[in-house]
Structure formats: C-alpha cells, structure tokens
C-alpha positions in Angstrom: -193.1 64.0 92.2 -189.7 63.8 93.9 -189.8 60.0 93.9 -190.7 60.0 90.2 -187.9 62.5 89.4 -185.4 60.4 91.3 -186.5 57.3 89.6 -186.4 58.9 86.2 -182.8 60.2 86.9 -181.7 56.7 88.0 -183.1 55.1 84.9 -181.4 57.7 82.7 -178.1 57.3 84.5 -178.4 53.5 84.2 -179.1 53.8 80.5 -176.2 56.2 80.0 -173.8 53.9 81.9 -174.8 51.0 79.6 -174.0 53.0 76.5 -170.6 54.3 77.8 -167.6 52.3 76.5 -165.6 50.5 79.2 -162.8 52.6 80.7 -159.4 52.2 79.1 -156.7 50.5 81.1 -154.0 52.9 82.2 -150.6 52.0 81.0 -148.5 52.0 84.2 -145.3 51.0 82.3 -142.5 53.6 83.2 -141.9 55.7 80.1 -138.5 56.6 78.6 -137.0 60.0 79.8 -134.7 62.0 77.6 -134.6 59.1 75.1 -133.4 56.6 77.8 -135.7 53.6 78.5 -136.3 52.2 81.9 -134.1 49.1 82.7 -136.0 47.7 85.7 -134.1 44.4 85.7 -130.7 46.0 85.5 -131.6 48.9 87.9 -134.4 47.8 90.2 -136.2 50.5 92.3 -138.9 48.6 94.1 -137.3 49.4 97.5 -135.2 52.3 98.7 -132.2 50.0 99.2 -132.5 48.6 95.7 -132.7 52.1 94.4 -129.4 53.0 96.2 -127.8 49.8 94.8 -128.9 50.8 91.4 -127.5 54.3 91.8 -124.2 52.8 92.9 -124.2 50.4 90.0 -125.0 53.2 87.5 -122.0 55.2 88.8 -119.7 52.2 88.6 -120.8 51.6 85.1 -120.4 55.3 84.2 -124.1 55.2 83.2 -124.7 58.8 84.4 -127.4 59.4 81.9 -129.5 56.7 83.4 -128.7 57.9 86.9 -130.1 61.4 86.2 -133.0 60.3 84.0 -134.4 57.5 86.2 -132.8 57.2 89.6 -132.7 60.8 90.9 -135.8 62.6 92.1 -137.6 63.7 88.9 -138.8 66.9 90.5 -135.2 67.9 91.3 -134.1 67.0 87.7 -136.9 69.1 86.2 -136.0 72.0 88.4 -132.4 71.9 87.3 -133.4 71.5 83.6 -135.6 74.6 83.8 -132.6 76.6 85.1 -130.2 75.2 82.6 -132.3 75.1 79.4 -133.1 78.9 79.2 -129.5 79.9 78.3 -129.4 77.4 75.4 -132.6 78.7 73.7 -131.1 81.6 71.8 -128.4 79.5 70.2 -130.9 76.7 69.5 -133.3 79.1 67.9 -130.6 80.5 65.6 -129.5 77.0 64.5 -133.0 75.8 63.9 -133.9 79.0 61.9 -130.9 78.5 59.6 -131.7 74.8 59.2 -135.4 75.6 58.4 -134.4 78.3 55.8 -132.0 75.8 54.2 -134.8 73.1 54.1 -137.2 75.6 52.6 -134.7 76.5 49.9 -134.1 72.8 49.1 -137.4 71.0 49.9 -136.5 68.0 47.8 -133.6 67.1 50.1 -135.6 66.5 53.3 -138.8 64.5 53.7 -141.8 66.6 54.8 -142.2 64.8 58.2 -138.5 65.5 59.0 -138.5 69.2 58.3 -138.2 71.9 60.9 -141.8 73.2 61.4 -142.8 76.6 60.0 -145.8 76.8 62.4 -144.8 79.3 65.1 -146.1 77.2 68.0 -144.5 74.0 66.8 -141.2 75.8 66.1 -141.2 77.2 69.6 -141.9 73.8 71.1 -139.0 72.4 69.2 -136.7 75.1 70.5 -137.8 74.2 74.1 -137.3 70.5 73.5 -133.8 70.8 71.9 -132.8 73.2 74.7 -133.9 70.7 77.3 -131.9 68.0 75.6 -128.8 70.1 75.8 -129.6 71.0 79.4 -130.0 67.3 80.2 -126.5 66.5 78.8 -125.1 69.4 80.8 -126.7 68.2 84.0 -125.3 64.7 83.4 -121.8 66.2 83.0 -122.3 68.2 86.2 -123.3 65.2 88.2 -120.3 63.3 86.8 -117.9 66.1 87.6 -119.4 66.3 91.1 -118.7 62.7 91.8 -115.1 63.0 90.4 -114.5 66.0 92.6 -115.9 64.2 95.6 -115.0 60.5 95.4 -115.8 60.1 99.1 -119.4 60.5 98.2 -119.5 57.2 96.3 -117.5 55.5 99.0 -120.1 56.7 101.5 -122.9 55.5 99.3 -121.4 52.0 99.2 -120.8 51.9 102.9 -124.4 52.9 103.6 -125.6 50.3 101.1 -123.5 47.6 102.6 -124.3 47.9 106.3 -126.2 51.1 106.9 -129.7 51.4 108.3 -132.8 52.2 106.3 -135.6 53.8 108.4 -139.0 55.1 107.5 -139.5 58.8 107.6 -142.7 60.8 108.3 -144.5 61.4 105.1 -143.6 58.1 103.6 -140.0 58.6 102.7 -136.9 56.6 103.8 -133.6 57.7 105.3 -130.5 55.7 104.9 -127.5 56.4 107.2 -124.4 54.8 108.7 -122.8 55.8 112.1 -119.3 56.0 110.4 -120.6 58.4 107.7 -120.8 61.8 109.5 -123.2 64.5 108.3 -124.3 62.6 105.3 -127.5 60.6 105.0 -129.4 59.6 101.9 -133.1 60.3 101.5 -135.6 58.5 99.2 -139.1 59.3 98.0 -141.5 56.9 96.4 -143.4 57.8 93.2 -145.7 55.1 92.0 -144.0 51.8 92.5 -140.4 53.2 92.3 -138.0 54.8 94.7 -135.8 57.7 93.9 -132.9 59.4 95.5 -133.6 62.9 96.8 -131.2 65.8 96.6 -130.6 66.4 100.3 -128.2 65.0 102.9 -128.5 65.1 106.7 -131.7 66.8 107.8 -130.4 68.7 110.8 -131.4 72.1 112.2 -128.9 74.9 111.7 -126.9 75.7 114.8 -127.6 79.1 116.3 -124.7 81.7 116.3 -122.4 81.5 119.4 -123.6 83.8 122.2 -127.2 83.5 121.2 -129.7 81.1 122.6 -132.8 79.7 120.9 
C-alpha cells in the first residue's frame, strides 16, 4: 500500500508540474530610487574600488542626489529617511487635504487619475510617500553640507582611491584605507551585483579610560 501511495503521489506531482506555467524570469535590473534611475555606465559599482570612484565622481559633479540614492548603503539611507520623514507628515497632510478639497469642489479641472485620493488608506500612503520625498531632499542637503564643512573628507577619499589598499573583510565586505589617512577608512558592502559605501569609518575598539585596565 505504501508503494502504491508513493507512486500515486509521484504521478500526481508529475501531472501537476506539467500543468504549471513556467516560472517568470526575475528582472534583476536595478530600479530607480526616489525618481533617480541607475546610471551603471556613468557610475559603475561592480567592485568596491569602482563604487568609491563613482562616489568621488558624483561629488565632483555635484550629483548628490545620485550619491544618496544609489551609492550609499540603502539600509543607512532608509534609516535616515524614517527619522526625517515623520516631522514632515503633518504639513504634508494639511497641504494634501486642502488640495483634495479644492479638487472635489472643482472636479472638471483635474483628471480623475491625477486627483488626490479620497480613500483613507490611499490618502495615508500618499502622505507617507510625499513626506519621504521631502526627507530625501533634506538628506541630500545634509550630505552636501557635511562635505562642504569637511572638505578634507573628499580629499581623503581621492587619496584612498588613488593609491590606497582595498582588503576583504570578514562577512564579505571590503575595507579601503591609506597609511597617510589617519583614523579614517572606508567600508563597503555588496548587495546583489553592486557595491555600496557604508556609513562608518575606522573600525577600532574604544580606548579604556586612563587608570583602568581591560
């Protein structure tokens, strides 16, 4: 009986497999982030060194939006956006509410697909999306201001890129450093086929207070 049951299951599974449509191919093309498309030729990221070169190029071109959207660690960017988006939500909600009321009073002036949604869930999703857009622009300004306040950071990046060392790290990351650049290294992580700059510098243990031993 067990053999018959196993055989019956195998036949059924085979028949099911024959009737199933072939699996769809997964689109591995990097998607735009914050409305900014990936420019793989202008800013390659297939190695850690190329990712650093692309970051330097983006800064030199004042392309800070691309730097934040596609060259910095996406996890870091998402974390910062979560912190920054919340304070925008009240103002965004007020603006969208006024615009929605205006559109409802004058429906002939706006196409239906372009109107602010009246559905509560869709309206809430639009508030979050618009708040994240503002938070992204704020984050881009913050990164730009940081680089202006600390021009040595870009010079160090260029020095490391030019003749620094790139070494593999435990866990699959890469560390780039230069003996003349003290207390500042650059770390990279790989996501899919692309390398990103992490938001940390030299990975050193904190020194114990004087007079105390570890």
